[in-house]
C-alpha positions as CSV (number, residue, x, y, z in Angstrom):
1,M,-310.4,-80.1,-70.3
2,D,-313.4,-81.7,-71.5
3,P,-314.0,-84.5,-68.7
4,L,-315.3,-87.1,-71.3
5,M,-311.9,-86.5,-73.2
6,P,-309.1,-89.0,-72.2
7,P,-306.0,-87.6,-71.0
8,P,-303.0,-86.8,-73.1
9,V,-301.0,-89.7,-74.5
10,R,-298.0,-90.4,-72.2
11,R,-295.3,-92.0,-74.4
12,I,-293.0,-94.7,-73.0
13,D,-289.7,-94.6,-74.4
14,V,-288.4,-98.1,-73.1
15,G,-284.9,-96.9,-73.2
16,R,-285.5,-94.3,-70.5
17,T,-287.2,-94.1,-67.1
18,P,-291.2,-93.5,-68.0
19,T,-293.0,-89.9,-67.3
20,I,-295.6,-90.6,-64.6
21,A,-298.8,-89.2,-65.8
22,P,-300.5,-87.4,-62.5
23,P,-303.4,-89.1,-61.7
24,R,-306.9,-87.4,-62.1
25,A,-309.8,-87.0,-59.6
26,Q,-312.1,-89.8,-59.5
27,P,-315.0,-91.3,-57.5
28,Q,-314.2,-94.1,-55.0
29,P,-314.6,-97.5,-56.0
30,V,-318.4,-98.3,-56.0
31,D,-318.2,-101.3,-53.8
32,G,-315.7,-100.0,-51.0
33,D,-313.5,-102.4,-49.7
34,G,-316.2,-105.2,-49.1
35,G,-315.6,-108.9,-48.1
36,P,-315.4,-112.1,-49.6
37,A,-318.7,-113.3,-51.7
38,P,-321.0,-116.3,-50.1
39,T,-319.5,-119.6,-50.1
40,S,-322.6,-120.5,-51.9
41,L,-321.4,-119.0,-55.0
42,H,-317.9,-121.8,-54.8
43,R,-317.5,-125.3,-55.4
44,T,-316.0,-125.5,-51.9
45,P,-316.4,-123.5,-49.0
46,R,-314.0,-120.6,-48.8
47,V,-312.3,-119.9,-45.5
48,R,-312.8,-116.1,-44.5
49,V,-309.5,-114.2,-44.3
50,P,-308.8,-110.7,-43.5
51,V,-308.8,-108.5,-46.6
52,T,-305.8,-105.9,-46.8
53,E,-305.3,-103.5,-49.9
54,R,-302.2,-104.1,-51.9
55,M,-302.8,-102.4,-55.1
56,R,-305.1,-99.3,-56.1
57,L,-305.6,-98.4,-60.2
58,E,-306.8,-94.6,-60.2
59,S,-308.6,-93.7,-63.2
60,V,-306.0,-95.8,-65.3
61,W,-306.0,-94.9,-69.1
62,L,-304.1,-97.3,-71.3
63,A,-303.3,-97.0,-75.2
64,Y,-301.1,-98.5,-78.1
65,G,-300.6,-95.9,-80.4
66,E,-303.6,-93.5,-80.7
67,N,-305.8,-96.1,-79.6
68,W,-306.8,-96.2,-76.1
69,V,-307.8,-99.9,-75.0
70,V,-308.3,-99.2,-71.3
71,R,-310.3,-95.9,-70.3
72,D,-310.6,-94.5,-67.0
73,V,-310.5,-97.8,-64.7
74,S,-310.6,-97.4,-61.1
75,L,-310.0,-100.8,-58.9
76,R,-308.7,-102.2,-55.7
77,V,-306.7,-105.4,-55.6
78,N,-306.9,-107.1,-51.9
79,Q,-305.1,-109.5,-50.4
80,G,-307.3,-111.9,-48.8
81,A,-309.6,-111.6,-52.0
82,V,-309.6,-113.0,-55.6
83,L,-310.1,-110.4,-58.2
84,A,-311.7,-111.6,-61.8
85,L,-311.7,-109.6,-64.8
86,I,-314.3,-110.7,-67.0
87,G,-315.4,-109.7,-70.4
88,A,-315.3,-110.3,-74.2
89,S,-312.2,-110.4,-76.1
90,G,-310.7,-107.0,-76.9
91,S,-312.3,-105.5,-73.8
92,G,-308.8,-104.7,-72.7
93,K,-308.8,-107.2,-69.5
94,T,-305.3,-108.5,-70.2
95,T,-303.5,-104.9,-71.1
96,L,-305.1,-103.8,-67.6
97,L,-303.5,-107.0,-66.0
98,R,-300.1,-106.6,-67.7
99,S,-300.2,-102.7,-66.6
100,M,-299.9,-103.9,-62.8
101,N,-296.5,-105.1,-63.2
102,R,-295.6,-102.9,-66.3
103,L,-294.9,-105.4,-68.7
104,T,-297.3,-103.0,-71.2
105,E,-294.1,-101.0,-71.2
106,I,-292.4,-103.7,-73.6
107,T,-294.5,-102.3,-76.3
108,A,-292.7,-98.9,-77.7
109,S,-296.1,-97.2,-78.7
110,A,-297.8,-98.0,-75.6
111,G,-299.1,-94.8,-73.6
112,R,-300.8,-94.3,-70.2
113,G,-302.4,-92.0,-67.6
114,G,-303.5,-92.4,-64.1
115,A,-302.1,-94.1,-61.4
116,I,-301.2,-97.4,-60.4
117,T,-299.8,-97.9,-56.5
118,L,-298.6,-100.7,-54.8
119,D,-298.6,-100.7,-51.0
120,G,-299.2,-96.7,-51.4
121,T,-296.2,-96.1,-54.0
122,D,-296.6,-95.4,-57.6
123,I,-295.4,-98.6,-59.3
124,H,-293.7,-96.3,-61.6
125,A,-291.5,-95.0,-59.1
126,L,-290.3,-98.6,-58.2
127,E,-287.4,-100.2,-60.1
128,V,-289.0,-102.6,-62.6
129,N,-287.4,-106.0,-61.8
130,A,-287.8,-105.1,-58.0
131,L,-291.5,-104.2,-58.9
132,R,-292.0,-107.6,-60.7
133,R,-290.5,-109.6,-57.8
134,R,-293.3,-108.1,-55.7
135,V,-295.9,-108.5,-58.5
136,S,-295.4,-111.7,-60.2
137,M,-297.2,-113.1,-63.4
138,V,-298.6,-116.4,-64.6
139,F,-299.2,-116.6,-68.3
140,Q,-302.0,-118.4,-70.3
141,Q,-299.7,-121.1,-71.7
142,P,-297.5,-123.0,-69.2
143,N,-293.6,-121.6,-70.0
144,P,-291.2,-123.8,-67.9
145,F,-287.8,-123.1,-68.7
146,P,-285.9,-126.3,-70.2
147,M,-284.0,-127.1,-67.4
148,S,-285.1,-129.4,-64.5
149,I,-288.0,-129.1,-61.9
150,F,-285.7,-128.1,-59.0
151,D,-283.7,-125.3,-61.4
152,N,-287.1,-123.6,-62.8
153,V,-288.2,-122.8,-59.4
154,A,-284.4,-121.9,-57.9
155,F,-284.0,-119.5,-60.9
156,A,-285.9,-116.7,-59.6
157,L,-284.2,-117.3,-56.1
158,R,-280.8,-117.1,-57.6
159,E,-281.5,-114.1,-59.3
160,Q,-282.4,-111.9,-56.4
161,G,-278.8,-111.4,-55.2
162,R,-275.3,-110.9,-56.7
163,K,-274.0,-114.0,-54.8
164,K,-275.8,-117.1,-56.0
165,P,-276.8,-119.7,-53.2
166,G,-276.3,-123.4,-53.6
167,R,-278.7,-125.9,-53.9
168,K,-278.5,-126.8,-49.9
169,V,-279.6,-123.0,-49.2
170,L,-282.1,-123.4,-52.0
171,E,-283.7,-126.7,-51.5
172,P,-286.1,-125.8,-48.5
173,L,-287.4,-122.4,-50.4
174,V,-287.9,-124.7,-53.6
175,I,-289.6,-127.3,-51.8
176,D,-291.7,-124.6,-49.7
177,A,-292.8,-123.0,-53.1
178,L,-293.6,-126.4,-54.8
179,Q,-295.8,-127.4,-51.7
180,R,-297.8,-123.9,-51.9
181,A,-298.2,-124.5,-55.8
182,G,-299.8,-128.2,-54.8
183,L,-296.9,-129.9,-56.9
184,Y,-294.5,-131.3,-54.5
185,D,-296.2,-134.5,-53.6
186,E,-296.2,-135.6,-57.3
187,V,-292.7,-134.6,-57.8
188,R,-291.1,-135.6,-54.7
189,G,-287.6,-137.4,-55.2
190,D,-287.3,-136.5,-58.5
191,L,-286.7,-132.7,-58.6
192,D,-284.2,-133.4,-61.4
193,R,-286.7,-134.7,-63.8
194,P,-286.5,-132.0,-67.2
195,A,-289.9,-129.9,-66.4
196,L,-291.1,-130.3,-70.2
197,R,-291.8,-133.9,-69.2
198,L,-294.6,-132.9,-66.8
199,S,-298.2,-132.8,-67.8
200,G,-299.5,-129.5,-68.9
201,G,-301.4,-129.3,-65.6
202,Q,-298.2,-130.0,-63.7
203,Q,-296.1,-127.5,-66.0
204,Q,-298.7,-124.8,-64.8
205,R,-298.2,-125.3,-61.2
206,L,-294.7,-125.3,-61.7
207,C,-294.9,-122.0,-63.3
208,I,-297.0,-120.9,-60.1
209,A,-294.5,-122.0,-57.9
210,R,-292.0,-120.4,-59.8
211,A,-293.9,-117.2,-59.5
212,I,-294.4,-117.3,-55.8
213,A,-290.9,-118.7,-54.7
214,M,-290.1,-115.0,-54.0
215,R,-293.0,-114.4,-51.9
216,P,-294.7,-111.6,-54.1
217,E,-297.6,-109.6,-52.6
218,V,-299.7,-110.0,-55.9
219,L,-300.1,-112.8,-58.4
220,L,-301.6,-111.7,-61.9
221,M,-302.8,-114.7,-63.5
222,D,-303.7,-114.3,-67.5
223,E,-306.4,-117.1,-68.4
224,P,-304.2,-119.6,-66.6
225,C,-306.6,-122.9,-67.0
226,S,-307.3,-122.0,-71.0
227,A,-305.1,-124.9,-72.2
228,L,-305.8,-127.5,-69.2
229,D,-308.2,-130.1,-68.9
230,P,-311.0,-130.0,-66.6
231,I,-309.5,-131.9,-63.8
232,S,-306.3,-129.9,-64.0
233,T,-308.4,-126.9,-63.9
234,G,-310.1,-127.8,-60.8
235,V,-306.7,-128.2,-59.2
236,I,-305.5,-124.7,-60.2
237,E,-308.7,-123.2,-58.9
238,E,-308.4,-124.9,-55.7
239,L,-305.0,-123.6,-55.3
240,I,-306.1,-120.2,-56.3
241,G,-308.4,-120.2,-53.1
242,E,-305.4,-121.2,-51.1
243,L,-303.0,-118.6,-52.3
244,R,-305.4,-115.7,-51.6
245,R,-304.8,-116.5,-47.8
246,D,-300.9,-114.9,-48.3
247,L,-301.3,-112.8,-51.4
248,A,-303.7,-110.9,-53.7
249,V,-304.7,-112.5,-56.8
250,V,-305.9,-110.9,-60.0
251,I,-307.3,-113.2,-62.9
252,V,-308.3,-112.8,-66.2
253,T,-310.7,-115.5,-67.4
254,H,-313.3,-115.7,-70.4
255,N,-314.7,-118.8,-68.3
256,L,-317.7,-117.1,-66.6
257,A,-318.1,-120.4,-64.6
258,Q,-314.8,-120.3,-63.3
259,A,-315.1,-116.7,-62.2
260,H,-318.2,-117.6,-60.3
261,R,-316.3,-120.4,-58.4
262,V,-313.1,-119.0,-57.7
263,A,-313.5,-115.1,-57.5
264,D,-314.5,-112.9,-54.4
265,K,-314.8,-109.5,-56.7
266,V,-315.7,-109.3,-60.3
267,A,-314.8,-106.5,-62.9
268,F,-316.8,-106.6,-66.0
269,M,-315.0,-104.8,-68.9
270,Y,-316.5,-103.7,-72.5
271,L,-314.4,-102.1,-75.1
272,G,-312.1,-100.6,-72.9
273,D,-314.7,-99.4,-70.1
274,L,-314.9,-100.8,-66.5
275,V,-319.1,-101.3,-66.8
276,E,-319.2,-103.2,-63.3
277,Y,-317.2,-103.8,-60.1
278,G,-318.7,-105.6,-57.2
279,T,-318.8,-108.9,-55.4
280,T,-319.2,-112.1,-57.1
281,Q,-322.7,-112.3,-55.9
282,D,-323.7,-108.8,-57.1
283,V,-322.0,-109.0,-60.7
284,F,-323.5,-112.6,-61.3
285,E,-326.8,-112.5,-59.6
286,D,-328.0,-108.6,-59.2
287,P,-326.1,-106.6,-61.7
288,R,-326.9,-102.8,-61.8
289,A,-325.8,-102.7,-65.8
290,E,-328.1,-104.0,-68.4
291,R,-325.0,-104.7,-70.2
292,T,-323.3,-106.8,-67.8
293,R,-326.7,-108.7,-67.2
294,E,-326.5,-109.6,-70.9
295,Y,-322.9,-110.6,-70.7
296,V,-323.5,-113.0,-67.8
297,Q,-326.5,-114.4,-69.2
298,G,-324.7,-115.2,-72.5
299,A,-326.3,-112.7,-74.7
300,F,-322.8,-111.8,-76.2
301,G,-319.1,-112.4,-75.7
């Protein structure tokens, strides 16, 4: 097979277990395991925490129909570090992000190649709901359920087992998630308030609380601040820095200043290709690829 040609399309029939495409041989990621970027690149000093690999993408190809939208991407996702996916619209960032907890399979025409592993296990060998409890997602627009603050967070916890736990059992878990999301002090004593009455920034932090209530290993964030004002954005960014202590965070953002502030690693994508992957300092201050330099300097995008 010509090494420049993509692997054959693997059709995903959502009514049956997907066929797993064997990974192709590929070079190791260019930056190795690495460590967090220097604190001078961030708005506030970053606490150095141990870095542990949680997910690995090896020669990943993703397609819709006959169109390959992600081509031959290899990355590592580490606990203790924030990975930012940057690039112009249509570069494949969100498709790559959604593939990490198999949301791309919702589209019947989706195809894939390569391998994505979570703690060494291929994610397509895991039951999909079990995977999504371990790899949670926060979307671009806040999407709280039309129920109370308490029930929004408790919803995911109640769905874990056959026997539905009562409020007394759930309350400390709900409070813990709200505290970790930096929202509890603002809603303390009013957890029965309808979630839709919260501000946009509060709703997004509620969605983060709901996503982390089950203690996932990885948190995927698809432009979580794009609909928020600057103050709410700052709160979310500080929260991301705290969450990286306990889980791996992958964020898609069009905001280069935001990637510069929050990320430890940056992956720059262009038209489906991974152009550059390295520390935030390297990608923004000393990129190897000319196209990366042009993008971070605002020549296009």
